[in-house]
N, CA, C and O of each residue as an XYZ file, in Angstrom:
340
protein
N     -58.671     16.186     70.078
C     -57.785     17.432     69.385
C     -59.498     18.569     68.857
O     -60.708     18.632     69.073
N     -58.646     19.082     68.260
C     -59.353     20.590     67.855
C     -59.957     20.868     66.957
O     -60.212     22.021     67.305
N     -60.507     20.747     65.879
C     -61.394     22.427     64.884
C     -60.329     23.029     64.919
O     -59.934     23.314     66.050
N     -59.570     23.400     63.885
C     -59.159     25.103     63.009
C     -59.727     25.399     62.717
O     -60.306     24.354     62.421
N     -60.928     26.822     62.099
C     -59.933     27.701     61.329
C     -58.914     28.405     61.548
O     -58.870     28.726     62.736
N     -58.023     28.818     60.917
C     -56.564     29.506     60.398
C     -56.692     30.362     59.433
O     -56.600     29.989     58.264
N     -56.943     31.744     59.789
C     -56.341     32.075     58.133
C     -55.620     32.850     57.379
O     -55.945     34.004     57.659
N     -54.771     32.844     56.527
C     -53.357     33.552     56.330
C     -53.509     34.625     55.257
O     -54.086     34.270     54.229
N     -53.050     35.974     55.344
C     -52.687     36.641     54.011
C     -51.307     36.868     53.922
O     -50.568     37.583     54.600
N     -51.061     36.026     52.826
C     -50.060     36.293     51.537
C     -49.383     38.214     51.053
O     -49.785     39.301     50.640
N     -48.963     37.969     51.204
C     -48.314     39.620     49.933
C     -47.840     39.555     49.593
O     -47.208     38.624     50.093
N     -47.142     40.053     48.422
C     -45.916     40.672     47.954
C     -44.479     41.322     48.586
O     -44.231     42.418     48.084
N     -43.655     40.942     49.415
C     -42.619     41.428     49.740
C     -42.763     43.123     49.213
O     -43.038     43.337     48.032
N     -42.584     44.122     50.046
C     -42.276     45.388     49.658
C     -40.816     45.684     49.198
O     -39.746     45.149     49.490
N     -41.100     46.585     48.483
C     -39.580     46.545     47.417
C     -39.891     45.946     46.361
O     -39.502     46.414     45.290
N     -40.655     44.783     46.394
C     -40.190     43.724     45.280
C     -42.258     43.994     44.311
O     -43.440     44.055     44.652
N     -41.250     44.068     42.829
C     -42.684     44.531     41.538
C     -43.674     43.824     42.036
O     -43.677     42.644     42.384
N     -44.922     44.985     42.059
C     -46.108     44.293     42.128
C     -46.736     44.367     40.973
O     -47.630     45.189     41.173
N     -46.838     43.820     39.348
C     -47.607     44.198     38.950
C     -49.435     44.507     39.337
O     -50.043     45.549     39.578
N     -49.694     43.659     39.284
C     -50.892     43.430     39.831
C     -51.340     44.902     40.738
O     -52.248     45.693     40.484
N     -50.612     44.919     41.560
C     -50.899     45.613     42.737
C     -51.242     47.538     41.459
O     -52.219     48.233     41.178
N     -50.130     47.545     41.220
C     -49.620     48.916     40.547
C     -51.186     49.181     39.658
O     -52.014     50.062     39.422
N     -50.987     48.222     39.479
C     -52.818     47.875     37.514
C     -54.080     48.812     38.993
O     -54.813     49.793     38.870
N     -53.919     48.288     39.708
C     -55.010     48.330     40.411
C     -54.769     49.878     41.105
O     -55.461     50.802     40.678
N     -53.732     50.142     42.226
C     -53.427     51.020     42.578
C     -53.747     52.852     41.712
O     -54.223     53.915     42.111
N     -53.036     52.248     40.127
C     -53.960     53.048     39.168
C     -55.419     53.364     38.937
O     -56.094     54.388     39.040
N     -55.659     52.129     38.591
C     -57.568     51.992     38.151
C     -58.223     52.776     39.370
O     -59.352     53.239     39.531
N     -56.741     52.739     40.408
C     -58.139     53.305     41.666
C     -58.374     55.197     41.116
O     -59.318     55.880     40.719
N     -56.780     55.431     41.423
C     -56.341     56.983     41.213
C     -57.406     57.231     39.979
O     -58.294     58.074     40.098
N     -57.253     56.427     38.768
C     -57.846     57.199     37.782
C     -59.274     57.210     37.758
O     -59.725     57.918     36.858
N     -60.352     56.484     38.670
C     -60.918     56.667     39.535
C     -61.830     57.647     40.590
O     -62.881     57.663     41.231
N     -60.791     58.337     40.321
C     -61.283     59.803     41.785
C     -60.479     59.309     42.951
O     -60.337     60.189     43.801
N     -60.043     58.431     43.178
C     -59.507     57.715     44.691
C     -57.885     58.431     44.407
O     -57.255     58.021     43.431
N     -57.408     59.263     45.108
C     -56.693     59.838     44.863
C     -55.452     59.841     46.450
O     -54.234     59.752     46.606
N     -56.258     59.945     47.041
C     -55.586     59.418     48.299
C     -54.777     57.730     48.578
O     -54.293     57.524     49.691
N     -54.697     56.593     47.465
C     -53.790     56.288     47.120
C     -52.283     55.981     46.147
O     -51.713     56.028     45.057
N     -52.228     55.472     48.315
C     -50.439     55.433     47.568
C     -50.107     53.946     47.334
O     -50.177     53.767     46.118
N     -49.852     53.063     47.819
C     -49.515     51.802     46.841
C     -50.796     50.660     47.279
O     -51.690     50.730     48.123
N     -50.510     49.867     46.530
C     -51.670     48.550     46.578
C     -50.908     47.010     46.812
O     -49.978     46.866     46.019
N     -51.011     46.418     47.278
C     -50.475     45.059     47.056
C     -51.564     44.196     46.530
O     -52.618     44.386     47.136
N     -51.608     43.623     45.922
C     -53.539     42.147     45.917
C     -52.244     41.380     46.112
O     -51.195     41.805     45.630
N     -52.310     40.131     46.890
C     -51.472     39.048     47.161
C     -53.189     37.947     47.317
O     -54.114     37.831     46.514
N     -52.946     37.224     48.925
C     -53.938     35.727     48.390
C     -54.530     35.903     49.645
O     -54.247     36.821     50.415
N     -55.269     35.112     49.830
C     -56.302     35.425     51.783
C     -56.512     33.087     51.264
O     -56.865     32.493     50.245
N     -56.108     32.688     52.477
C     -56.639     31.332     52.764
C     -56.928     30.511     54.080
O     -56.196     30.707     55.050
N     -57.445     30.054     54.120
C     -57.754     29.521     55.294
C     -58.071     28.263     54.909
O     -58.500     27.755     53.873
N     -57.648     27.739     56.373
C     -57.505     25.678     56.546
C     -57.852     25.935     57.448
O     -57.664     26.916     58.167
N     -58.761     24.552     57.589
C     -59.112     24.094     58.235
C     -58.527     23.138     59.273
O     -58.480     21.990     58.832
N     -58.121     23.251     60.370
C     -56.473     22.099     60.520
C     -56.966     21.825     62.412
O     -57.438     22.459     63.355
N     -56.387     20.252     62.025
C     -56.939     19.536     63.615
C     -55.307     20.017     64.659
O     -54.192     20.326     64.238
N     -55.823     19.895     66.093
C     -54.932     20.221     66.758
C     -54.819     20.119     67.916
O     -55.913     19.742     68.337
N     -53.878     20.272     69.010
C     -54.293     20.332     71.015
C     -54.848     21.648     70.554
O     -56.033     21.373     70.365
N     -54.770     22.263     70.412
C     -54.962     24.028     70.753
C     -54.502     25.023     70.168
O     -53.499     24.661     69.553
N     -54.780     26.540     69.969
C     -54.800     27.003     68.746
C     -53.617     27.663     68.415
O     -53.505     28.423     67.454
N     -52.608     27.338     69.319
C     -51.127     27.500     69.194
C     -50.743     26.845     68.857
O     -49.871     27.251     68.089
N     -50.794     25.616     68.905
C     -50.394     24.443     68.096
C     -51.712     24.548     66.216
O     -51.177     24.305     65.134
N     -52.464     24.728     66.246
C     -52.877     24.723     64.720
C     -52.274     26.332     63.998
O     -52.317     26.590     62.795
N     -51.696     27.325     65.155
C     -51.715     28.268     63.971
C     -49.727     27.910     64.279
O     -49.237     28.999     63.984
N     -48.715     27.107     64.632
C     -47.609     26.570     64.563
C     -48.335     26.338     63.722
O     -49.065     27.294     63.457
N     -48.643     24.626     62.578
C     -48.875     23.727     61.799
C     -48.957     25.033     61.067
O     -47.814     25.342     60.728
N     -50.115     26.216     60.559
C     -50.256     27.054     60.014
C     -48.818     27.241     59.144
O     -48.527     26.858     58.011
N     -47.895     28.137     60.348
C     -46.260     28.223     59.759
C     -45.849     27.703     59.003
O     -45.521     28.153     57.905
N     -45.745     26.496     59.429
C     -44.844     25.637     59.114
C     -45.418     25.180     57.471
O     -44.553     24.756     56.706
N     -46.410     25.244     57.120
C     -47.061     25.205     55.901
C     -46.837     26.249     55.051
O     -46.547     25.907     53.905
N     -46.883     27.349     55.257
C     -46.336     28.645     55.039
C     -44.981     28.979     54.808
O     -44.475     29.626     53.891
N     -44.502     28.453     55.749
C     -42.914     28.358     54.560
C     -42.445     27.311     54.432
O     -41.217     27.239     54.437
N     -43.189     26.183     54.280
C     -42.984     24.733     53.274
C     -43.574     25.559     51.627
O     -42.865     25.789     50.648
N     -44.778     25.801     51.756
C     -45.649     25.693     50.648
C     -46.501     26.425     49.733
O     -46.694     26.452     48.518
N     -47.161     27.305     51.294
C     -48.285     28.596     50.863
C     -47.759     29.969     50.238
O     -48.377     30.787     49.557
N     -46.402     29.976     50.685
C     -45.605     31.478     51.169
C     -44.482     30.854     50.008
O     -44.040     29.706     49.990
N     -44.079     32.271     48.794
C     -42.739     31.872     48.776
C     -41.519     32.861     49.818
O     -41.673     34.047     50.110
N     -40.753     32.291     50.087
C     -40.123     32.830     50.913
C     -38.640     33.873     50.389
O     -37.605     34.370     50.832
N     -39.358     33.755     49.298
C     -38.290     34.933     48.717
C     -38.361     35.904     48.274
O     -37.560     36.838     48.217
N     -40.026     35.677     47.664
C     -41.056     37.368     46.818
C     -42.131     37.690     48.065
O     -42.482     38.815     48.423
N     -42.556     36.423     48.626
C     -43.625     36.574     49.883
C     -44.063     37.110     51.216
O     -43.786     36.340     52.136
N     -44.500     37.905     51.473
C     -44.154     37.643     53.501
C     -46.426     36.705     54.100
O     -47.537     36.827     53.583
N     -46.069     36.192     54.926
C     -47.474     35.750     55.043
C     -47.407     36.253     57.206
O     -46.692     36.193     58.206
N     -48.542     36.632     56.772
C     -49.395     36.851     58.582
C     -50.617     36.090     58.590
O     -51.391     35.829     57.670
N     -50.643     35.683     60.215
C     -51.796     34.748     60.474
C     -52.840     36.151     60.682
O     -52.405     37.150     61.255
N     -54.107     36.094     60.201
C     -55.034     36.354     60.594
C     -56.417     35.758     61.111
O     -57.578     35.753     60.704
N     -55.940     35.414     61.866
C     -57.058     34.790     62.483
C     -56.820     33.006     63.065
O     -56.596     32.074     62.293
N     -56.931     32.891     64.453
C     -57.589     31.289     64.457
C     -58.319     31.552     65.867
O     -58.172     32.219     66.891
N     -59.306     30.501     65.219
C     -60.601     30.401     65.439
C     -60.766     28.744     65.115
O     -60.408     28.015     64.190
N     -61.498     28.555     66.372
C     -62.444     26.939     66.260
C     -63.198     26.649     65.648
O     -64.123     27.453     65.530
N     -63.247     25.834     65.173
C     -64.592     25.441     64.302
C     -66.048     24.744     64.035
O     -66.605     24.874     62.945
């Protein structure tokens, strides 16, 4: 078994209220960043897992997201990277 570091981005689903993202977007606009249309504030999680290969490590972390790390009703997630640790 090899150790892998798997990075995951979890963000609120589009169309759902994201008060923290709205506050950040408004603050950026007030600082002169007029090109900001929208901001979504989420979480970045890095998990170190043991697996036979990168594909198995990714599948394992996807299952973790589906069962615990991300709320399937209000959040979306994407695997940002799988690297040997």
